[in-house]
C-alpha positions in Angstrom: -14.7 4.8 -25.2 -11.2 3.6 -25.6 -10.1 0.1 -25.4 -8.7 0.2 -21.9 -12.0 1.5 -20.6 -13.9 -1.0 -22.6 -11.9 -3.8 -21.0 -12.6 -2.2 -17.6 -16.3 -2.0 -18.3 -16.4 -5.7 -19.2 -14.6 -6.7 -16.0 -16.9 -4.4 -13.9 -20.1 -5.9 -15.4 -18.7 -9.4 -14.7 -18.0 -8.3 -11.1 -21.5 -6.9 -10.8 -22.9 -10.3 -11.9 -20.5 -12.0 -9.3 -21.8 -9.7 -6.6 -25.4 -10.6 -7.4 -24.4 -14.2 -7.2 -22.6 -13.6 -3.9 -25.7 -11.9 -2.4 -27.8 -14.8 -3.5 -25.4 -17.2 -1.9 -25.7 -15.3 1.4 -29.5 -15.3 1.3 -29.4 -19.0 0.6 -27.1 -19.7 3.6 -24.4 -21.2 1.5 -21.1 -22.3 3.0 -18.9 -19.4 4.2 -15.7 -20.5 2.4 -17.5 -20.7 -0.8 -18.9 -17.2 -0.4 -15.5 -15.9 0.6 -13.9 -17.4 -2.5 -16.4 -15.7 -4.7 -15.8 -12.4 -2.9 -12.1 -12.8 -3.5 -12.8 -13.4 -7.2 -14.8 -10.2 -7.4 -12.1 -8.3 -5.7 -9.6 -9.6 -8.2 -11.8 -8.4 -11.1 -12.1 -5.0 -9.5 -8.4 -4.7 -9.1 -7.8 -5.7 -12.7 -10.4 -3.1 -13.9 -8.6 -0.5 -11.9 -5.4 -1.4 -13.6 -7.0 -1.1 -17.1 -8.3 2.4 -16.1 -5.0 3.6 -14.7 -3.1 2.2 -17.6 -5.3 4.2 -20.0 -5.0 7.3 -17.8 -1.1 7.1 -17.8 -0.9 6.5 -21.5 -3.2 9.3 -22.4 -3.8 12.0 -19.9 -0.5 11.8 -18.1 1.6 11.5 -21.3 -0.3 14.4 -22.8 0.2 16.5 -19.6 4.0 15.8 -19.6 4.3 16.8 -23.2 2.4 20.1 -22.6 4.5 21.2 -19.8 6.2 20.6 -16.5 3.3 21.9 -14.2 0.7 19.8 -15.9 2.9 16.7 -15.9 3.8 17.0 -12.3 0.2 17.4 -11.3 -0.7 14.2 -13.2 2.3 12.3 -11.7 1.2 13.3 -8.2 -2.3 11.9 -8.9 -0.9 8.6 -10.0 1.4 8.5 -7.0 -1.6 9.1 -4.6 -3.7 6.4 -6.4 -0.7 3.9 -6.0 -0.4 4.9 -2.3 -4.1 4.1 -1.7 -3.8 0.8 -3.7 -1.0 -0.3 -1.6 -2.7 0.3 1.8 
């Protein structure tokens, strides 16, 4: 596993721990604003993990595809554009 994916995995494991904590907060009837704050924190980690994965993809798969030929490069670029479009929405 490369460094970008390792960083993403660490963030995802941290987010998983946060989600367990959020579920416990819900079960305990904790204050809604505190729960919401923790949810936003987990969302932030998920977004950062996604950036790590996409960064790795662009620097490896996309770069290689571009160097190998126009069709492969165009396909990978289109994939990234579709991901960015979903990310923005």
